[in-house]
N, C-alpha and C positions, 0 to 999 in steps of 0.2 A: 529604462530597464523595467522588466516585469518581475513580479514575485511568483515563485514556484515552490512546490514541495516535492522532494524526491523521496520515494519510498523504495528502499532496497529489500529484496526478498531473500531470506535464508542466510543472513550473515549473523555471526556470533551466536549461533544456536548449537548447543551441545559441543562447543569447542570447534566447530567447523567453520570454515570461511571467515576466519577472525580478521576483523578490521577495527583498529582503534579509531574512535571518533575524531581525535586530534589529527590522525593521518588522513582520514576521510575529508576533513575540513581542508587540509593542505591540498589534497587532490582537486577539490572544487576550486580552490584559489588558483591552481595551475591552469584550470580551464577558463580563467578570467571571469569567474562568478564573484558576486559581491554580497555583502551583508549576510554571510554564511553563518547559520546557527544549526547545531545538531541537537537532537533530543533523544535521550536514552541510548542504549547500545544496539538498537536493532536497525540502524540505517535510515533514520528519519533526518532529512536535511531541508531546512528552509533557506532559500537563497534568491538572489536577483540575477537576471541574465539578460543580455541583449537579444539573444536568439528567441524567437517566438514559436518555432516549430517544436512541439513536444517530442515527436519521434526523433528529431535531430538531437535534442538535449539528452534523451534516454540513451541514444547510441554514443554520444560523446562520453557520458559518464561510465557506461558499461565498458567501452573500449579502454578508457583510462584505468579502470579497476583491473581489467584483464591484463593490460600491459604491466601495471605495477605489482599485482599480486599473483598473476598466473592462473586465475580462476574466473569463471563466468558467474555474474550476479545479474539476475533479472532486475531491471530498474523501471519503475513506473513514475512518471511525472504527472502531478495533478496541480490544479490552480486552487487558490483560496476559495474561489467561487464554487468550484466542484465540491469542496468540503462543506461549504455553507449549504449547498443544494442537497448533499447527502444527509446532513443533519436535519435539514427541514423536512425531508421525505421519509425520515425514520419511522417505520410502522410500529416500532417497539419502544417508543419514547418513555413509557412508564417503567421500563426496566433498566437496571444499571449493569447487569451482566450481558453486555451487548458487544458484538463484533461487526465491524465494517469490512467487507472484503471488496477492495477496489479492483476492477477488471481492466486489463490493458485495451480491450476492444469489445465491441458488441458481439456476443455469442450468436451463432447460427440458431435459428428458430428450432430446428430439430434437436439441437443440444439443450436448449432451454426446456423443451418438452420432456426430454429424458431426465434432466435435472429436477424438474418439478414433480416428477413421478416418485421421487424418493421421500421417505418419511422416517424419522428416527424418534424413539421415545425421548421426551424431555429435551428435544432440540427443535427450535422454531426458526424458520427462515422465510425470506421473501426477497426475490430479485426485482430491482427497480433500476431501469437504465443500466448503468455500468457498475452497480453496487449490489452485493449480496449482503442483506442485513440478517444477522443471526442472533437469537437470544438462547443462551445456554444456562438454564437455571442451575445445573449442577457444575458449572464451570466449563471453560473451553478446553482445558487440558486433556480431557478424555472424550471429547466430542468426536463423533464419526463424520460429521458435516464440517470437516476442517478445510484448510487452504488447499491441501493436496487433492482432497476429494472434489472440491469446487473446480479446480483446474482440470482434472481428468474428465469430469462430466461436461463441463462447458467448453473444454478445449481452447482455453485462453489462459494467458499468464495472468496471475492474480497475486495480491498480497493483502494480508489482513492486519487490521489495527483495532484495538479495543476502543470503547467510547472515550475513555479518559485521554488516551493518546491522540485520538482524532480531534477532540476539542482542544487540546493543548497545541497541536500543530496549527490549527486555525488561529488560535490566539497569538502564537508567535508570528504568523504570516501577516496579520492585520495590525499589529502594533507598530 
């Protein structure tokens, strides 16, 4: 079995798409995953699975949630190595107000060019591989360069986690 991290996008935000973590854990058990651990209420799950195809895992989880709850939830599966790489490549390591936006796939170069043409006051970002690193000195809550903006400009599914959550998920996955 291999260790994976599942990042669900858009659950338990503003009372929408509500999923209790105990219920989510139960759904993962129904899929025959093992060593399931959830972290905070935003759909972070560390688990072991026999399946090694990340897209198959994403589809399994997404379909299970759709069947059980009746709504679609984008699911992104990453490995502990991908988180280690993302942390190692962090261009803003001297800052603590940092967000990692994990992309489901490589964006097209034309979309990267459009994305890189934007600039917002007091928002700093850099795209490396499948991660957008963002530093928000005034906090992420009012940032224009948010997850929705990133998805629209890069035309890929994405989900964001702050530095603390990203490090905690790695810690959970490697212990």
